[in-house]
Biopython code that builds the backbone (N, CA, C, O; Angstrom):
import numpy as np
from Bio.PDB.StructureBuilder import StructureBuilder

atoms = [
    (1, "MET", "N", (116.518, -148.767, 32.210)),
    (1, "MET", "CA", (117.308, -147.659, 31.230)),
    (1, "MET", "C", (118.368, -146.883, 31.543)),
    (1, "MET", "O", (118.337, -146.773, 32.769)),
    (2, "THR", "N", (119.234, -146.319, 31.135)),
    (2, "THR", "CA", (120.326, -145.781, 31.088)),
    (2, "THR", "C", (120.859, -144.411, 31.572)),
    (2, "THR", "O", (119.787, -144.486, 32.173)),
    (3, "ASN", "N", (121.286, -143.532, 31.831)),
    (3, "ASN", "CA", (121.035, -142.211, 31.997)),
    (3, "ASN", "C", (121.234, -141.944, 30.239)),
    (3, "ASN", "O", (120.560, -141.206, 29.521)),
    (4, "LEU", "N", (122.573, -142.953, 29.807)),
    (4, "LEU", "CA", (122.125, -141.824, 27.731)),
    (4, "LEU", "C", (121.330, -142.458, 27.640)),
    (4, "LEU", "O", (121.082, -142.255, 26.452)),
    (5, "GLU", "N", (120.477, -143.300, 28.015)),
    (5, "GLU", "CA", (119.263, -143.537, 27.349)),
    (5, "GLU", "C", (118.382, -142.502, 27.463)),
    (5, "GLU", "O", (117.938, -141.892, 26.490)),
    (6, "ARG", "N", (118.180, -142.334, 28.287)),
    (6, "ARG", "CA", (117.405, -140.943, 29.177)),
    (6, "ARG", "C", (117.686, -138.987, 28.361)),
    (6, "ARG", "O", (116.976, -138.007, 28.134)),
    (7, "LEU", "N", (118.756, -139.273, 28.242)),
    (7, "LEU", "CA", (119.298, -138.624, 27.807)),
    (7, "LEU", "C", (119.136, -138.383, 25.846)),
    (7, "LEU", "O", (119.402, -137.402, 25.153)),
    (8, "ARG", "N", (118.795, -139.249, 25.612)),
    (8, "ARG", "CA", (118.459, -139.190, 24.295)),
    (8, "ARG", "C", (117.018, -139.243, 24.035)),
    (8, "ARG", "O", (116.463, -138.831, 23.017)),
    (9, "GLN", "N", (116.224, -140.030, 25.506)),
    (9, "GLN", "CA", (115.207, -138.699, 24.900)),
    (9, "GLN", "C", (114.464, -138.407, 25.346)),
    (9, "GLN", "O", (113.265, -138.671, 25.433)),
    (10, "GLU", "N", (115.300, -137.623, 25.799)),
    (10, "GLU", "CA", (115.021, -135.452, 26.254)),
    (10, "GLU", "C", (115.337, -135.037, 24.512)),
    (10, "GLU", "O", (114.669, -134.274, 23.814)),
    (11, "VAL", "N", (116.471, -135.755, 24.156)),
    (11, "VAL", "CA", (116.708, -134.931, 22.606)),
    (11, "VAL", "C", (115.746, -135.095, 21.469)),
    (11, "VAL", "O", (115.540, -134.202, 20.647)),
    (12, "ASN", "N", (114.965, -136.666, 21.446)),
    (12, "ASN", "CA", (114.135, -136.817, 21.253)),
    (12, "ASN", "C", (112.817, -136.341, 21.455)),
    (12, "ASN", "O", (112.097, -136.247, 20.460)),
    (13, "ARG", "N", (112.417, -136.055, 22.454)),
    (13, "ARG", "CA", (111.389, -135.103, 22.700)),
    (13, "ARG", "C", (111.799, -133.388, 22.346)),
    (13, "ARG", "O", (111.041, -132.786, 21.586)),
    (14, "MET", "N", (112.764, -132.807, 22.808)),
    (14, "MET", "CA", (113.849, -131.719, 22.182)),
    (14, "MET", "C", (113.677, -131.013, 20.577)),
    (14, "MET", "O", (113.479, -129.883, 20.131)),
    (15, "ASP", "N", (113.890, -132.457, 19.993)),
    (15, "ASP", "CA", (113.739, -132.134, 18.193)),
    (15, "ASP", "C", (112.221, -131.802, 18.101)),
    (15, "ASP", "O", (111.973, -130.724, 17.561)),
    (16, "ALA", "N", (111.043, -132.618, 18.582)),
    (16, "ALA", "CA", (110.442, -133.572, 18.313)),
    (16, "ALA", "C", (108.975, -131.170, 18.629)),
    (16, "ALA", "O", (108.019, -130.535, 18.185)),
    (17, "GLU", "N", (109.777, -131.164, 19.376)),
    (17, "GLU", "CA", (109.360, -129.434, 19.846)),
    (17, "GLU", "C", (109.881, -128.495, 19.449)),
    (17, "GLU", "O", (109.327, -127.435, 19.742)),
    (18, "VAL", "N", (111.471, -128.405, 18.410)),
    (18, "VAL", "CA", (111.679, -127.895, 17.440)),
    (18, "VAL", "C", (111.250, -127.891, 16.155)),
    (18, "VAL", "O", (111.332, -126.796, 15.598)),
    (19, "VAL", "N", (110.811, -128.800, 15.512)),
    (19, "VAL", "CA", (110.119, -129.426, 14.569)),
    (19, "VAL", "C", (108.944, -128.757, 14.103)),
    (19, "VAL", "O", (108.709, -128.243, 13.009)),
    (20, "ARG", "N", (108.042, -128.890, 15.447)),
    (20, "ARG", "CA", (107.322, -128.002, 15.559)),
    (20, "ARG", "C", (106.671, -126.454, 15.958)),
    (20, "ARG", "O", (105.514, -126.039, 15.894)),
    (21, "ILE", "N", (107.891, -125.825, 16.378)),
    (21, "ILE", "CA", (108.068, -124.817, 16.439)),
    (21, "ILE", "C", (108.426, -124.311, 14.849)),
    (21, "ILE", "O", (107.800, -123.292, 14.557)),
    (22, "LEU", "N", (109.351, -124.847, 13.716)),
    (22, "LEU", "CA", (109.893, -124.748, 12.904)),
    (22, "LEU", "C", (108.773, -124.389, 12.002)),
    (22, "LEU", "O", (108.615, -123.253, 11.555)),
    (23, "GLN", "N", (107.847, -125.603, 11.699)),
    (23, "GLN", "CA", (106.197, -125.898, 11.407)),
    (23, "GLN", "C", (105.604, -124.207, 11.769)),
    (23, "GLN", "O", (104.966, -123.623, 10.893)),
    (24, "GLU", "N", (105.780, -123.771, 12.626)),
    (24, "GLU", "CA", (105.025, -123.041, 13.182)),
    (24, "GLU", "C", (105.537, -121.218, 12.726)),
    (24, "GLU", "O", (104.733, -120.288, 12.792)),
    (25, "ARG", "N", (106.645, -121.091, 12.395)),
    (25, "ARG", "CA", (107.899, -120.147, 11.921)),
    (25, "ARG", "C", (107.136, -119.988, 10.764)),
    (25, "ARG", "O", (106.565, -118.928, 10.507)),
    (26, "ALA", "N", (107.077, -121.256, 9.847)),
    (26, "ALA", "CA", (106.860, -121.194, 8.472)),
    (26, "ALA", "C", (105.665, -120.871, 8.532)),
    (26, "ALA", "O", (105.494, -119.652, 8.521)),
    (27, "GLU", "N", (104.802, -121.459, 8.588)),
    (27, "GLU", "CA", (103.211, -121.149, 8.316)),
    (27, "GLU", "C", (103.304, -119.926, 8.747)),
    (27, "GLU", "O", (102.524, -119.596, 7.854)),
    (28, "ILE", "N", (103.566, -118.739, 9.381)),
    (28, "ILE", "CA", (103.251, -117.506, 9.927)),
    (28, "ILE", "C", (104.187, -116.661, 8.372)),
    (28, "ILE", "O", (103.777, -115.701, 7.720)),
    (29, "THR", "N", (105.215, -117.280, 8.214)),
    (29, "THR", "CA", (106.170, -116.869, 7.183)),
    (29, "THR", "C", (105.716, -117.233, 6.174)),
    (29, "THR", "O", (106.617, -117.184, 5.337)),
    (30, "ARG", "N", (104.332, -117.770, 5.514)),
    (30, "ARG", "CA", (103.957, -118.230, 4.534)),
    (30, "ARG", "C", (102.687, -116.980, 4.432)),
    (30, "ARG", "O", (102.298, -116.375, 3.433)),
    (31, "ARG", "N", (102.106, -116.841, 6.262)),
    (31, "ARG", "CA", (101.263, -115.456, 6.010)),
    (31, "ARG", "C", (101.886, -114.020, 5.208)),
    (31, "ARG", "O", (101.436, -113.249, 4.360)),
    (32, "ILE", "N", (103.040, -114.125, 5.904)),
    (32, "ILE", "CA", (104.339, -113.255, 5.589)),
    (32, "ILE", "C", (104.570, -112.629, 4.305)),
    (32, "ILE", "O", (104.635, -111.406, 4.176)),
    (33, "GLY", "N", (104.734, -113.712, 3.054)),
    (33, "GLY", "CA", (104.931, -113.794, 1.972)),
    (33, "GLY", "C", (103.153, -113.030, 1.354)),
    (33, "GLY", "O", (102.885, -112.002, 0.734)),
    (34, "ALA", "N", (102.368, -114.055, 1.867)),
    (34, "ALA", "CA", (101.101, -113.393, 1.266)),
    (34, "ALA", "C", (100.672, -111.636, 1.239)),
    (34, "ALA", "O", (100.287, -110.699, 0.539)),
    (35, "GLU", "N", (100.980, -111.963, 2.250)),
    (35, "GLU", "CA", (101.018, -109.719, 2.476)),
    (35, "GLU", "C", (102.587, -108.932, 1.693)),
    (35, "GLU", "O", (102.595, -107.734, 1.409)),
    (36, "LYS", "N", (103.245, -109.424, 1.558)),
    (36, "LYS", "CA", (104.040, -109.191, 1.377)),
    (36, "LYS", "C", (103.655, -109.150, -0.343)),
    (36, "LYS", "O", (103.859, -108.079, -0.914)),
    (37, "GLY", "N", (103.171, -110.172, -1.052)),
    (37, "GLY", "CA", (102.368, -110.278, -1.959)),
    (37, "GLY", "C", (101.796, -109.353, -2.575)),
    (37, "GLY", "O", (102.400, -109.016, -3.593)),
    (38, "LYS", "N", (100.880, -108.812, -2.367)),
    (38, "LYS", "CA", (99.826, -108.134, -1.784)),
    (38, "LYS", "C", (100.332, -106.313, -2.342)),
    (38, "LYS", "O", (99.697, -105.344, -2.758)),
    (39, "THR", "N", (101.715, -106.581, -2.069)),
    (39, "THR", "CA", (102.530, -104.451, -1.738)),
    (39, "THR", "C", (103.456, -105.006, -2.831)),
    (39, "THR", "O", (104.096, -104.239, -3.549)),
    (40, "GLY", "N", (103.540, -106.613, -2.980)),
    (40, "GLY", "CA", (104.705, -105.869, -4.246)),
    (40, "GLY", "C", (105.997, -105.586, -3.150)),
    (40, "GLY", "O", (106.425, -104.433, -3.086)),
    (41, "VAL", "N", (106.453, -106.376, -2.509)),
    (41, "VAL", "CA", (107.503, -106.017, -1.599)),
    (41, "VAL", "C", (107.854, -107.156, -1.939)),
    (41, "VAL", "O", (107.257, -108.068, -2.510)),
    (42, "ALA", "N", (109.225, -107.006, -1.414)),
    (42, "ALA", "CA", (110.251, -108.413, -2.080)),
    (42, "ALA", "C", (110.539, -109.852, -1.131)),
    (42, "ALA", "O", (110.724, -109.778, 0.084)),
    (43, "VAL", "N", (110.542, -110.749, -1.650)),
    (43, "VAL", "CA", (110.584, -111.976, -0.416)),
    (43, "VAL", "C", (111.522, -111.306, 0.775)),
    (43, "VAL", "O", (111.296, -110.859, 1.899)),
    (44, "ARG", "N", (113.278, -111.551, -0.479)),
    (44, "ARG", "CA", (113.939, -111.286, 0.536)),
    (44, "ARG", "C", (114.384, -109.988, 0.741)),
    (44, "ARG", "O", (114.680, -109.232, -0.184)),
    (45, "ASP", "N", (114.482, -109.501, 2.739)),
    (45, "ASP", "CA", (114.840, -108.064, 2.941)),
    (45, "ASP", "C", (115.967, -108.525, 4.032)),
    (45, "ASP", "O", (115.657, -108.899, 5.163)),
    (46, "PRO", "N", (116.695, -108.486, 3.776)),
    (46, "PRO", "CA", (118.277, -108.695, 4.129)),
    (46, "PRO", "C", (118.016, -107.262, 5.175)),
    (46, "PRO", "O", (118.286, -107.504, 6.351)),
    (47, "ALA", "N", (117.713, -106.360, 5.003)),
    (47, "ALA", "CA", (117.634, -105.264, 6.460)),
    (47, "ALA", "C", (117.053, -106.188, 7.602)),
    (47, "ALA", "O", (117.349, -106.010, 8.784)),
    (48, "ARG", "N", (116.308, -107.069, 7.219)),
    (48, "ARG", "CA", (115.192, -107.818, 8.177)),
    (48, "ARG", "C", (116.172, -109.175, 9.077)),
    (48, "ARG", "O", (116.203, -109.448, 10.277)),
    (49, "GLU", "N", (117.009, -109.913, 7.693)),
    (49, "GLU", "CA", (117.735, -110.999, 7.883)),
    (49, "GLU", "C", (118.093, -110.570, 8.840)),
    (49, "GLU", "O", (117.811, -111.006, 9.956)),
    (50, "ALA", "N", (119.059, -109.260, 8.495)),
    (50, "ALA", "CA", (120.118, -108.700, 9.823)),
    (50, "ALA", "C", (120.156, -107.869, 11.117)),
    (50, "ALA", "O", (121.083, -107.430, 11.798)),
    (51, "GLU", "N", (118.717, -107.806, 11.219)),
    (51, "GLU", "CA", (117.796, -107.473, 12.171)),
    (51, "GLU", "C", (117.520, -108.922, 13.779)),
    (51, "GLU", "O", (117.630, -108.684, 14.981)),
    (52, "VAL", "N", (117.171, -110.255, 13.126)),
    (52, "VAL", "CA", (116.747, -110.770, 12.932)),
    (52, "VAL", "C", (118.468, -111.661, 13.907)),
    (52, "VAL", "O", (118.633, -111.814, 15.117)),
    (53, "MET", "N", (119.066, -111.905, 13.172)),
    (53, "MET", "CA", (120.792, -112.389, 12.721)),
    (53, "MET", "C", (120.879, -111.739, 15.186)),
    (53, "MET", "O", (120.747, -112.306, 16.271)),
    (54, "ALA", "N", (121.169, -110.332, 14.662)),
    (54, "ALA", "CA", (121.871, -109.529, 15.404)),
    (54, "ALA", "C", (121.308, -109.996, 17.195)),
    (54, "ALA", "O", (122.002, -110.236, 18.183)),
    (55, "ARG", "N", (119.586, -109.979, 17.004)),
    (55, "ARG", "CA", (118.908, -110.429, 17.946)),
    (55, "ARG", "C", (118.864, -112.231, 18.610)),
    (55, "ARG", "O", (118.501, -112.595, 19.728)),
    (56, "VAL", "N", (119.154, -112.718, 17.945)),
    (56, "VAL", "CA", (119.446, -113.930, 18.313)),
    (56, "VAL", "C", (120.623, -114.414, 18.317)),
    (56, "VAL", "O", (120.584, -115.598, 18.649)),
    (57, "LYS", "N", (121.924, -113.952, 18.047)),
    (57, "LYS", "CA", (123.086, -113.489, 18.413)),
    (57, "LYS", "C", (123.534, -112.920, 19.553)),
    (57, "LYS", "O", (124.610, -113.291, 20.021)),
    (58, "ALA", "N", (122.721, -111.863, 20.215)),
    (58, "ALA", "CA", (122.583, -111.397, 21.426)),
    (58, "ALA", "C", (121.700, -112.290, 22.765)),
    (58, "ALA", "O", (121.854, -112.006, 23.953)),
    (59, "MET", "N", (121.122, -112.982, 22.446)),
    (59, "MET", "CA", (120.204, -114.077, 22.627)),
    (59, "MET", "C", (121.019, -115.208, 23.444)),
    (59, "MET", "O", (120.805, -116.045, 24.322)),
    (60, "ASN", "N", (122.242, -114.671, 22.516)),
    (60, "ASN", "CA", (122.611, -116.926, 22.536)),
    (60, "ASN", "C", (123.735, -116.860, 24.051)),
    (60, "ASN", "O", (124.280, -117.916, 24.373)),
    (61, "ALA", "N", (123.910, -116.037, 24.594)),
    (61, "ALA", "CA", (124.912, -116.122, 26.017)),
    (61, "ALA", "C", (126.166, -116.869, 25.614)),
    (61, "ALA", "O", (126.560, -117.674, 26.458)),
    (62, "GLY", "N", (126.779, -116.785, 24.651)),
    (62, "GLY", "CA", (127.880, -117.737, 24.326)),
    (62, "GLY", "C", (128.078, -119.100, 24.612)),
    (62, "GLY", "O", (129.216, -119.556, 24.720)),
    (63, "ARG", "N", (126.602, -120.106, 24.806)),
    (63, "ARG", "CA", (126.260, -121.166, 24.844)),
    (63, "ARG", "C", (126.651, -121.646, 23.704)),
    (63, "ARG", "O", (126.916, -122.828, 23.924)),
    (64, "LEU", "N", (126.904, -121.323, 22.227)),
    (64, "LEU", "CA", (126.418, -121.905, 21.150)),
    (64, "LEU", "C", (127.659, -121.175, 20.661)),
    (64, "LEU", "O", (127.867, -120.073, 21.168)),
    (65, "PRO", "N", (128.585, -121.665, 19.675)),
    (65, "PRO", "CA", (129.512, -121.313, 18.950)),
    (65, "PRO", "C", (128.804, -120.776, 17.578)),
    (65, "PRO", "O", (128.298, -121.422, 16.660)),
    (66, "GLU", "N", (128.964, -119.209, 17.784)),
    (66, "GLU", "CA", (128.059, -117.598, 16.998)),
    (66, "GLU", "C", (128.174, -118.329, 15.881)),
    (66, "GLU", "O", (127.053, -118.790, 15.667)),
    (67, "PRO", "N", (129.203, -118.820, 14.744)),
    (67, "PRO", "CA", (129.158, -119.139, 13.723)),
    (67, "PRO", "C", (128.575, -120.628, 13.706)),
    (67, "PRO", "O", (128.197, -121.038, 12.608)),
    (68, "LEU", "N", (128.524, -121.015, 14.207)),
    (68, "LEU", "CA", (126.640, -122.474, 14.220)),
    (68, "LEU", "C", (125.774, -121.728, 14.122)),
    (68, "LEU", "O", (125.046, -121.638, 13.133)),
    (69, "LEU", "N", (125.701, -121.092, 15.084)),
    (69, "LEU", "CA", (123.860, -120.710, 15.048)),
    (69, "LEU", "C", (123.767, -119.473, 14.091)),
    (69, "LEU", "O", (122.668, -118.918, 14.116)),
    (70, "GLU", "N", (124.705, -118.934, 13.252)),
    (70, "GLU", "CA", (124.569, -118.435, 12.601)),
    (70, "GLU", "C", (123.854, -119.379, 11.616)),
    (70, "GLU", "O", (122.629, -119.282, 11.544)),
    (71, "SER", "N", (124.511, -120.308, 10.827)),
    (71, "SER", "CA", (124.877, -121.163, 10.106)),
    (71, "SER", "C", (123.339, -121.634, 10.541)),
    (71, "SER", "O", (122.447, -121.980, 9.767)),
    (72, "VAL", "N", (123.287, -121.569, 11.694)),
    (72, "VAL", "CA", (121.673, -122.046, 11.410)),
    (72, "VAL", "C", (120.572, -121.333, 11.270)),
    (72, "VAL", "O", (119.498, -121.815, 10.912)),
    (73, "TYR", "N", (120.704, -120.521, 11.456)),
    (73, "TYR", "CA", (119.760, -119.099, 11.126)),
    (73, "TYR", "C", (119.993, -118.764, 9.621)),
    (73, "TYR", "O", (118.903, -118.371, 9.206)),
    (74, "ARG", "N", (120.964, -118.735, 8.548)),
    (74, "ARG", "CA", (121.229, -118.787, 7.828)),
    (74, "ARG", "C", (120.318, -119.900, 7.177)),
    (74, "ARG", "O", (119.797, -119.396, 6.181)),
    (75, "ARG", "N", (119.939, -121.133, 7.328)),
    (75, "ARG", "CA", (119.314, -122.607, 6.682)),
    (75, "ARG", "C", (117.896, -122.110, 7.272)),
    (75, "ARG", "O", (116.977, -122.670, 6.673)),
    (76, "ILE", "N", (117.441, -121.197, 8.300)),
    (76, "ILE", "CA", (116.569, -120.790, 8.846)),
    (76, "ILE", "C", (115.285, -119.894, 7.558)),
    (76, "ILE", "O", (114.221, -120.065, 6.963)),
    (77, "PHE", "N", (116.402, -118.922, 7.773)),
    (77, "PHE", "CA", (116.336, -118.285, 6.682)),
    (77, "PHE", "C", (115.600, -118.664, 5.122)),
    (77, "PHE", "O", (114.436, -118.626, 4.721)),
    (78, "GLU", "N", (116.916, -119.043, 4.486)),
    (78, "GLU", "CA", (116.554, -120.138, 3.510)),
    (78, "GLU", "C", (115.077, -120.521, 3.258)),
    (78, "GLU", "O", (114.556, -119.949, 2.300)),
    (79, "MET", "N", (114.249, -121.468, 4.017)),
    (79, "MET", "CA", (113.505, -121.751, 4.274)),
    (79, "MET", "C", (112.399, -121.150, 3.739)),
    (79, "MET", "O", (111.566, -121.206, 2.835)),
    (80, "CYS", "N", (112.882, -120.359, 5.014)),
    (80, "CYS", "CA", (111.223, -119.382, 4.760)),
    (80, "CYS", "C", (111.330, -118.226, 3.624)),
    (80, "CYS", "O", (110.361, -117.489, 3.441)),
    (81, "ILE", "N", (112.237, -118.110, 3.044)),
    (81, "ILE", "CA", (112.274, -117.640, 1.548)),
    (81, "ILE", "C", (111.497, -118.679, 1.057)),
    (81, "ILE", "O", (110.387, -118.190, 0.848)),
    (82, "GLU", "N", (111.495, -119.839, 0.768)),
    (82, "GLU", "CA", (111.462, -120.695, -0.245)),
    (82, "GLU", "C", (109.842, -121.125, -0.041)),
    (82, "GLU", "O", (109.223, -121.756, -0.897)),
    (83, "VAL", "N", (109.241, -120.660, 1.285)),
    (83, "VAL", "CA", (107.747, -121.035, 1.829)),
    (83, "VAL", "C", (107.448, -119.657, 0.949)),
    (83, "VAL", "O", (106.617, -119.585, 0.043)),
    (84, "GLN", "N", (108.212, -118.696, 1.361)),
    (84, "GLN", "CA", (107.379, -117.183, 0.456)),
    (84, "GLN", "C", (107.158, -117.094, -0.923)),
    (84, "GLN", "O", (106.189, -116.602, -1.500)),
    (85, "LYS", "N", (108.368, -117.732, -1.489)),
    (85, "LYS", "CA", (108.154, -118.010, -2.858)),
    (85, "LYS", "C", (107.268, -118.951, -3.689)),
    (85, "LYS", "O", (106.971, -118.896, -4.882)),
    (86, "GLU", "N", (106.815, -120.115, -2.423)),
    (86, "GLU", "CA", (105.667, -120.978, -2.973)),
    (86, "GLU", "C", (104.205, -120.002, -2.736)),
    (86, "GLU", "O", (103.283, -120.236, -3.518)),
    (87, "GLU", "N", (104.020, -119.056, -1.804)),
    (87, "GLU", "CA", (103.231, -118.398, -1.423)),
    (87, "GLU", "C", (102.510, -117.254, -2.497)),
    (87, "GLU", "O", (101.474, -116.597, -2.601)),
    (88, "ARG", "N", (103.842, -117.501, -3.233)),
    (88, "ARG", "CA", (103.465, -116.356, -4.615)),
    (88, "ARG", "C", (103.380, -116.868, -5.616)),
    (88, "ARG", "O", (103.229, -116.105, -6.571)),
    (89, "SER", "N", (103.432, -118.386, -5.913)),
    (89, "SER", "CA", (103.070, -119.549, -6.858)),
    (89, "SER", "C", (101.685, -119.250, -7.369)),
    (89, "SER", "O", (101.136, -120.022, -8.155)),
]
sb = StructureBuilder()
sb.init_structure("model")
sb.init_model(0)
sb.init_chain("A")
sb.init_seg("    ")
for serial, (resi, resn, name, xyz) in enumerate(atoms, 1):
    if name == "N":
        sb.init_residue(resn, " ", resi, " ")
    sb.init_atom(name, np.array(xyz, "f"), 0.0, 1.0, " ", f" {name:<3s}", serial, name[0])
structure = sb.get_structure()
């Protein structure tokens, strides 16, 4: 096995972990949506999104270009908002 193949296997393993973590986040988000639905709280919370984004950017330590990291998290927010909307349907 070449070094390239080993590195690709490592990426494949990491992809599986990323998907598992996103699924776990979606399940927690579903439960958050259910709680919001009980109290009439809006699905979208811009203040919470800004808080999460600031925390994520602080964890970055410059390893990823900030605009790309922000783009990934905006997509994660959208995914979670859709999950919460489905919970309310």
